[in-house]
C-alpha positions in Angstrom: 4.2 96.5 -56.8 4.5 98.6 -54.3 1.2 97.5 -52.4 2.4 93.8 -52.5 5.8 94.6 -51.0 3.7 96.4 -48.4 1.2 93.6 -47.8 4.3 91.2 -47.4 6.2 93.3 -44.9 2.8 93.7 -43.1 2.0 90.2 -43.0 5.8 89.5 -41.7 5.3 92.1 -39.1 2.2 90.1 -37.9 3.7 86.8 -37.9 6.7 87.8 -36.2 4.6 89.6 -33.6 2.2 86.4 -32.9 5.0 84.3 -32.9 6.8 86.4 -30.0 3.5 86.9 -28.0 3.1 82.9 -28.1 6.8 82.3 -27.4 6.6 84.7 -24.2 3.1 83.0 -23.3 4.8 79.4 -23.3 8.0 80.7 -21.5 5.7 82.1 -19.0 3.9 79.0 -18.6 7.0 76.7 -18.3 8.5 78.9 -15.7 5.6 79.8 -13.7 3.8 76.3 -13.6 6.0 74.0 -11.9 6.7 76.4 -8.8 3.4 75.2 -6.8 4.7 71.7 -6.8 8.2 72.7 -5.9 7.0 74.7 -2.8 5.1 71.7 -1.7 8.2 69.3 -1.8 10.1 68.8 1.6 13.3 70.3 1.6 16.4 68.0 1.3 19.1 68.1 3.9 22.4 69.4 2.6 24.2 66.0 2.7 21.7 64.4 0.5 21.2 67.4 -2.0 25.0 67.3 -2.5 25.2 63.5 -3.0 22.6 64.0 -5.6 24.0 66.6 -7.4 27.4 64.8 -7.4 25.6 62.2 -9.4 25.3 59.3 -6.6 22.6 56.5 -7.0 19.5 57.6 -5.3 18.5 54.1 -4.2 22.3 53.9 -2.7 21.6 57.2 -0.9 18.2 56.1 0.5 19.7 52.7 1.8 22.4 54.8 3.8 19.9 57.2 5.2 17.5 54.1 6.2 20.4 52.4 7.8 21.4 55.6 9.7 17.8 56.0 11.0 17.7 52.4 12.3 21.0 52.9 14.0 19.5 55.9 15.6 16.3 54.0 16.6 18.6 51.6 18.1 20.6 54.0 20.3 17.2 55.4 21.6 15.8 52.0 22.4 19.0 51.6 24.6 18.0 54.6 26.8 14.8 53.0 27.6 14.7 52.0 31.5 15.2 48.4 32.2 12.1 46.9 34.0 12.9 45.7 37.5 12.8 42.1 37.9 
């Protein structure tokens, strides 16, 4: 009887040990794997990041940024010297 209970305890210890090892390996993969892709992404400016975190629609943010960029281009184009006639 003692031998059977000892084998059951030993088996349970092995099952727990293997489960812990597999869990730690999966956790490591989940944490480490995406870091290369995250590092390669361009950094967001603070306003865009804040608006995304506040739950604004990304398409609306993109439209606003494109409108600002177009306005900036127009201002720069207005600085172009006029051709003399």
